[in-house]
N, C-alpha and C positions, 0 to 999 in steps of 0.2 A: 594492433597498435603498439607502438614502442613505449617503453616505460616513461620516456620524456613526454610523449603525447598525452599519456594518461595523467601524468603529474600536472601538466599544463591545464588540464580540464577542471582542476579543483575550484576555479573561480567561475565556472559556467553554471548557469541555472537551467535545470531541466523543466520545460514548460508543463504545466498541468494539462491533463486531458479532461476537461470539465464542461459541464453545461448545467443549467438549472433543471431541477426535477428528475434527476437520475434515479434509477432504482437502487443502485449500489455505487458508492464512491469508495474505491479501494485506496488505502493510504499506506504507503511504504514508510520506512523509518526515515531514510534520507537517500539521495542518489549516490550510487557507487561511482567510482571514477570512470568506469566504462559507460555508464548511463550519462554522466556529464559530458564525456567526449562525443557520444553519438547523439545526445538529445532525446534518447529513448529510455523510458522507464524499464527497470528490471532487465537491462541489456547484457549483463554478464552471462556468458554461455552456461555456466553452472547453476544459474538461478532457476528455480522451479516454478516461478509464478505463471508463465505462459502455458507450460504443460498442465499444471494443476487447474488453471482456469478452464481449459478445454475438458480435461478428464472429469471435472465436477459438473459439466453441463452448462457453464455460463456462455461458452462460445461453441459454434457448430464445428469448428476446426481449430487447430493450434495456430494461433497468430504469432507472427514474429514481432519483436519489439518495434521494428520500423513500421508495423501496421497498427500501432497503438490507437490511432484516430478512429479506426473501425469500431472500437469499443463503444463509442457514442451511439452507434446505430443499434446496439444491444441494450441501451439504457445504462451503460457502465462508464466509469471514469477513473482516473488515477491522479493522486496528489501525494505529497509527503508530509510527515510531521515537521521535519527540518529541511530547509531548502539547500543548505550547504552540502556539497559533495565531499565524501571522504572515502578512504580505502576501506575503513571498517567503522561500524556504528559506535564502537567504544571510543572513538576519537571525539565524539560529541560530548558537550558538557550538560549537566543537569539544567543549567540555565537555558541552554539552547532548546532542550526538550520542552521545558515549561513555556518558553516564549512560543515555540512551535505549536504547542497545544492550544495556547491562547489564540494564535492566528488561525489555526485550523478550525476552532470553534466558531470564529467569526465567518470564515469561508463557508462552513456548513450551514450556519444560520442564514446566510445570503442565498446559497444555492438550493437548499432544502432537499437533499437527496432523501429517499426513504430510509436507507441504511448507510452508515459510515462503517467501513470494514478496515480496521487497523491491523496491519500485518506485523505483529511483534508485540507480545504481551509486556515485555519489559519497557519498551518504548511507550506503550499506552499507560502503564502504571506511572511512569515518570511524568509524561506530558499532562496527564489528567489527575495527578495526585491521588491515585487509587491503588494503594499497595496490595489490596486483596483481589484485584481483578484476575480472572482466569480466562482461558480460551473459551469462546462461546459468546452468547448474547449477554449484554450488560444491562443493569437496571437503569443506569444513567441514560439520559437522552440529551440532545441538543435541539431545543424546540420540539418539533415533531419527529426529528430524525433519531432512529434507534441506532445503537452501536453494537457491533459484533467484533470481538477480538479474534483474529486468525493467527495461526502459527506463521512465523517469519519464513518465507520461501527460500531464503538464502541457502546455498549449498553447505554453508557452515553450520546450519541448524540440523544436526544429525539426530536429534530426538524424534523428528517427524520424518516418515518415509513419504515418497511420492503418493502412495495409496492412502495413508492415513491423513495426509494433508488434503488430498482430493475429497475425502469423506467429509472433512470439516468444512471445506468450501461448499460442498454440495448441501450441507445442512443450512448454510446461509442462503444458498440459492432457493431452497425449498421455502424458507421463511420469507424471502423477498417475493416469491411468487404468490404466497398466501395473502400478502398485503394488497 
C-alpha cells in the first residue's frame, strides 16, 4: 500500500469479530493504519498476534489477517479498546482510552465472553484506571467475564520475544480451557 492509501485509512473503522458467549475476546489497543486500510485486525506484517495465537495453541494453524472470521469457530473474537486508527498507539489521548474502556466494558457485559484478553498493559491501565496492573490475570471482572492482560504483539514491543509472548498466551489458553 502506498503512504497515501494508508493515510486515507485513518477514518475507517475495523469491524469487530465478535459473538456472544466466546471463550476469549482478544482486545487490541487500536487499529493500525494497515488494519484500517484492509479491514483486518493485526494486519501489519511485523505484528506477532497471528503467529503467537498459533504457537500458543489457540488455533490449529497460523491464520492470516484476512481469515480473522475463522476465529469465531474456535470460540475466539477480536475488538479494540479504541476504534480510531492511528500509525502508533501513542497518538491516542487518555480520554480516548478511558472512553474506549467504558465502551469496551459495555460490549463485554452484553456479549459475556468467559475471558477478555487485553493486548497491552499500558492501554489496560489507562482504559480501566488500574495503574498497578501487570501482565497476567487480573482481579477485576466485568460481570462474570475474567480479564487477562497480555503483552502487546506489536513488533515495536521488543521486551517480549515471540516465544515468551506465546508462553503468556498459552497460560491464558490453559486458564480458558479450565473454565
